[in-house]
C-alpha positions in Angstrom: 116.1 109.5 134.4 117.7 106.8 135.3 118.8 103.7 132.9 114.9 101.8 132.7 113.2 104.8 131.6 116.5 105.6 128.5 115.4 102.6 126.6 111.5 102.8 128.0 111.9 106.4 125.9 114.3 105.0 122.8 111.4 101.8 122.5 108.8 104.5 122.8 110.4 106.7 120.3 110.8 103.3 118.2 107.2 102.7 117.5 105.7 105.9 118.2 107.8 108.1 115.1 106.6 104.7 112.6 103.2 106.1 113.5 103.5 108.9 112.9 104.6 108.7 110.0 101.8 107.0 109.1 99.2 108.4 110.8 101.2 112.0 108.4 101.0 109.6 105.2 96.7 108.3 105.5 96.2 111.8 105.5 98.4 113.0 103.2 97.8 110.4 100.8 94.6 108.9 101.0 92.9 112.3 102.2 91.5 110.9 105.4 90.1 113.1 108.2 92.0 113.3 111.6 89.5 110.6 113.5 90.3 108.4 110.6 93.8 107.9 110.1 94.6 108.1 114.0 91.7 105.4 114.4 92.8 103.1 111.2 96.5 103.5 113.2 95.4 102.7 117.2 95.0 99.5 114.8 98.2 99.8 116.2 96.9 97.6 119.6 94.6 95.4 118.1 97.1 93.6 115.7 100.0 93.2 118.6 96.9 91.5 120.3 96.3 89.2 117.7 100.5 88.7 117.0 101.1 87.9 120.6 97.9 85.3 120.5 100.0 84.0 117.3 102.5 83.5 119.3 101.4 81.6 122.4 102.2 78.2 121.3 106.1 79.9 121.7 106.4 80.4 125.1 108.7 77.7 126.0 110.9 79.3 124.4 110.8 83.5 124.5 113.4 84.6 122.4 111.9 83.3 119.8 107.6 84.0 120.7 108.8 87.7 120.6 109.9 86.9 116.9 106.5 85.8 116.2 104.6 88.3 117.9 106.4 91.1 116.1 105.8 89.5 113.1 102.4 88.8 113.4 100.9 92.7 114.8 103.5 93.7 111.3 101.5 91.7 108.9 98.3 91.9 110.7 98.8 96.3 111.1 99.9 96.0 107.5 97.5 93.6 105.9 94.3 96.4 108.3 96.0 99.7 106.8 96.7 98.2 102.7 92.2 97.5 103.0 91.6 100.7 104.5 93.6 102.2 102.1 92.5 100.9 98.8 89.3 101.5 100.4 90.3 105.1 100.7 91.4 105.5 98.0 88.5 103.5 95.5 85.8 105.9 97.6 87.3 109.1 96.4 87.7 107.6 92.3 83.6 106.1 92.6 81.0 107.5 90.3 79.0 109.3 92.4 74.9 107.2 93.6 73.6 111.0 92.7 69.7 109.8 92.1 68.9 112.8 90.8 69.4 113.7 86.7 
C-alpha cells in the first residue's frame, strides 16, 4: 500500500468513524430504525454538496474554499440531523391519535 493510499485510508477513517458513532447515537438515543439512522447519517452527502456550492465564489482561494466547504457541510448536516432528532423525540412523546375511546 503506497503513501497515497495511506492518506486516503486516514481521511476515510477520520470521516467514517464519527459517522458510525453518529449512527449508533441515533439508534440508541432517538430509537431510530437502522434504515432511518442510516438515511439520516447519509445526509452528510447532500450537506457536502451544499457546502461545495456555498464555497464556489471562493474558487480563486482554494484553502479558504475548502474551509468554507467544511464549515458549510457541518452546519447543514448539523441542522438537518437536529431537526430529525427533534422530530423523532417529539414523535415518541406525542399523544396517541387513536380514534377508539
